[in-house]
C-alpha positions as CSV (number, residue, x, y, z in Angstrom):
1,M,-9.1,9.9,-3.8
2,G,-6.7,9.3,-3.3
3,S,-7.1,11.4,0.7
4,V,-9.9,9.5,1.4
5,P,-8.9,8.1,4.2
6,F,-11.1,4.6,4.4
7,G,-9.5,2.7,7.8
8,F,-10.1,6.0,9.6
9,I,-13.5,6.3,9.0
10,L,-14.2,2.5,9.7
11,T,-13.2,2.7,12.4
12,K,-14.6,6.4,13.4
13,F,-18.2,4.6,12.2
14,F,-18.1,0.7,13.4
15,L,-15.9,1.0,16.2
16,K,-16.3,4.7,17.6
17,K,-12.4,4.5,17.9
18,D,-9.2,6.9,16.5
19,I,-7.3,4.6,13.9
20,R,-4.4,6.6,14.7
21,N,-4.2,5.8,18.0
22,I,-4.1,2.0,17.8
23,G,-1.2,-0.3,17.1
24,S,1.3,1.9,14.6
25,G,-0.6,4.8,14.5
26,S,-1.0,3.8,10.5
27,I,-4.6,4.6,9.0
28,G,-4.2,1.3,6.1
29,A,-5.7,-2.4,6.0
30,T,-2.9,-3.9,8.4
31,N,-3.3,-1.7,11.1
32,A,-7.2,-2.4,11.0
33,L,-6.2,-5.9,11.5
34,R,-4.9,-5.0,14.6
35,T,-8.5,-3.5,16.0
36,G,-9.2,-7.4,16.0
37,N,-12.0,-7.1,13.9
38,K,-11.0,-9.0,10.3
39,L,-13.7,-7.2,8.4
40,L,-13.3,-3.8,8.7
41,G,-9.3,-4.7,8.0
42,Y,-10.6,-6.4,4.6
43,S,-12.3,-3.7,4.4
44,T,-9.8,-1.1,4.4
45,L,-7.1,-3.2,2.0
46,I,-10.5,-3.7,-0.9
47,L,-11.1,0.5,-0.4
48,D,-7.3,1.2,-0.5
49,I,-7.0,-0.8,-3.5
50,L,-10.0,-0.1,-5.0
51,K,-9.2,4.2,-5.0
52,A,-6.9,3.3,-7.0
53,V,-7.9,1.2,-9.4
54,I,-11.7,3.9,-9.9
55,T,-8.7,6.8,-10.3
56,I,-6.4,4.5,-13.0
57,L,-8.8,3.4,-14.8
58,I,-10.4,6.8,-15.4
59,I,-7.3,7.9,-16.3
60,K,-6.4,5.3,-18.6
61,N,-9.6,6.0,-19.9
62,Y,-9.8,9.4,-21.3
63,F,-6.0,11.0,-20.3
64,V,-3.8,8.2,-21.0
65,D,-0.4,10.1,-21.0
66,Y,-1.6,11.8,-17.2
67,V,-1.7,7.8,-16.0
68,F,1.6,7.1,-14.2
69,I,1.4,10.8,-12.8
70,S,-1.9,10.0,-11.9
71,S,-0.5,7.3,-10.7
72,L,2.4,8.7,-8.5
73,S,-1.0,11.4,-7.0
74,V,-3.6,9.0,-5.4
75,F,-0.1,6.6,-4.3
76,L,1.2,10.4,-2.5
77,G,-3.2,11.2,-1.4
78,H,-3.4,8.5,0.5
79,I,0.5,8.4,2.1
80,F,0.1,11.9,2.8
81,P,-3.7,12.9,3.5
82,I,-4.6,16.4,3.5
83,W,-7.5,15.4,6.0
84,L,-5.6,14.1,8.6
85,K,-2.6,16.7,8.6
86,F,-0.8,14.8,6.1
87,K,-0.9,11.3,8.7
88,G,-1.5,9.3,6.7
89,G,-1.4,5.3,5.6
90,K,1.9,3.0,4.3
91,G,0.9,3.1,0.7
92,V,0.6,-1.0,0.2
93,A,-2.5,-1.3,-0.8
94,T,-3.1,1.8,-2.8
95,Y,0.4,0.3,-4.4
96,V,-1.4,-3.5,-5.5
97,G,-4.5,-1.2,-7.6
98,I,-1.6,1.2,-9.2
99,L,-0.2,-1.8,-10.0
100,F,-3.3,-4.2,-11.3
101,C,-4.3,-1.1,-13.5
102,L,-1.1,-0.2,-15.0
103,N,0.2,-4.4,-15.2
104,Y,-1.7,-6.8,-13.9
105,F,1.3,-9.4,-14.7
106,L,3.3,-6.7,-11.9
107,G,-0.3,-7.1,-9.8
108,F,0.7,-11.1,-9.2
109,I,4.6,-10.8,-8.9
110,F,3.9,-8.8,-6.6
111,I,0.8,-10.1,-4.3
112,G,3.4,-13.8,-5.0
113,I,6.2,-12.7,-3.9
114,W,4.5,-10.6,-1.0
115,F,2.7,-13.9,0.5
116,L,5.6,-16.0,-0.8
117,I,7.6,-13.6,2.4
118,Y,5.0,-12.8,4.5
119,L,5.0,-16.9,4.6
120,I,8.4,-17.5,5.5
121,F,8.8,-14.9,8.3
122,K,5.3,-13.8,9.4
123,F,5.7,-10.0,9.3
124,S,3.4,-8.0,6.3
125,S,6.4,-5.2,7.0
126,L,8.9,-7.0,5.7
127,A,7.1,-8.8,2.6
128,S,5.7,-5.1,1.1
129,L,8.9,-4.1,1.7
130,I,10.8,-7.6,-1.0
131,A,7.4,-7.1,-3.0
132,S,7.9,-3.3,-3.6
133,L,11.9,-3.9,-4.1
134,S,11.3,-6.7,-6.6
135,I,8.7,-4.8,-9.2
136,P,12.0,-2.0,-10.3
137,I,14.3,-5.1,-10.2
138,Y,11.6,-7.1,-12.4
139,Q,11.0,-3.6,-14.3
140,F,14.2,-3.4,-15.1
141,Y,14.9,-6.6,-16.5
142,Y,11.9,-8.0,-18.4
143,D,9.7,-4.9,-19.9
144,E,10.9,-3.4,-22.8
145,N,8.7,0.0,-21.8
146,Q,11.6,1.0,-19.2
147,N,9.6,2.4,-16.5
148,Y,11.1,1.2,-14.2
149,Y,12.1,4.7,-12.7
150,F,8.5,5.2,-11.8
151,Y,8.6,1.6,-10.2
152,I,11.9,2.8,-8.4
153,I,10.0,5.8,-7.1
154,M,7.9,3.8,-5.7
155,F,9.9,2.3,-4.0
156,I,11.7,4.4,-2.5
157,L,7.9,5.9,-0.9
158,I,7.1,2.7,-0.1
159,F,11.0,2.5,2.0
160,F,10.0,5.9,3.4
161,T,6.6,4.8,4.7
162,H,8.4,1.7,6.2
163,R,11.3,3.5,8.2
164,E,10.0,2.5,11.6
165,N,8.8,-1.0,11.0
166,I,12.8,-1.4,9.1
167,K,13.9,-0.2,12.4
168,R,11.9,-2.6,14.0
169,L,12.7,-5.3,11.8
170,I,17.0,-4.6,12.4
171,N,16.2,-4.6,16.5
172,K,13.9,-7.7,16.1
173,T,11.4,-5.8,17.9
174,E,8.6,-6.0,15.3
175,S,5.0,-7.9,15.5
176,K,4.8,-10.5,13.3
177,T,1.4,-10.0,11.5
178,K,-1.6,-12.8,11.7
179,I,-3.4,-11.6,8.3
180,Y,-6.6,-15.0,8.9
């Protein structure tokens, strides 16, 4: 399920374009917004979130012991889809879906921090990185379940997928994203 490349499918179907040749080349929602079609960008965002939500809810109901490995699998499927030679999205929308399924409070923390950082700096990539880092930090200090190793792994993967964005942020060449 994680390997379904919604950004690629929607841009191919509606715009007759390959999203991998637009903007950052990512198949995710932020790059789908760069097509200039807001509906396409937001549809990609919703579908990338839902592919995690549907998968994790099924696992939580029938195979609860496998919820973390399934979450990781959906996420890895998104960033390394088999259909696109393992070149996918950056995983943020899929991670949001995972967070809301595992602990909706973590999902709201992520969204709140993402919007705060985005409103201040206007960089979606910076907002994603800081919001992703906030989750294992929160888990370490406030959650007695101690699942923070999972969230550290997820942050490392998001950091990995954003390495080019990080270089551009450091060099002050990262483009600001308009989400509205």
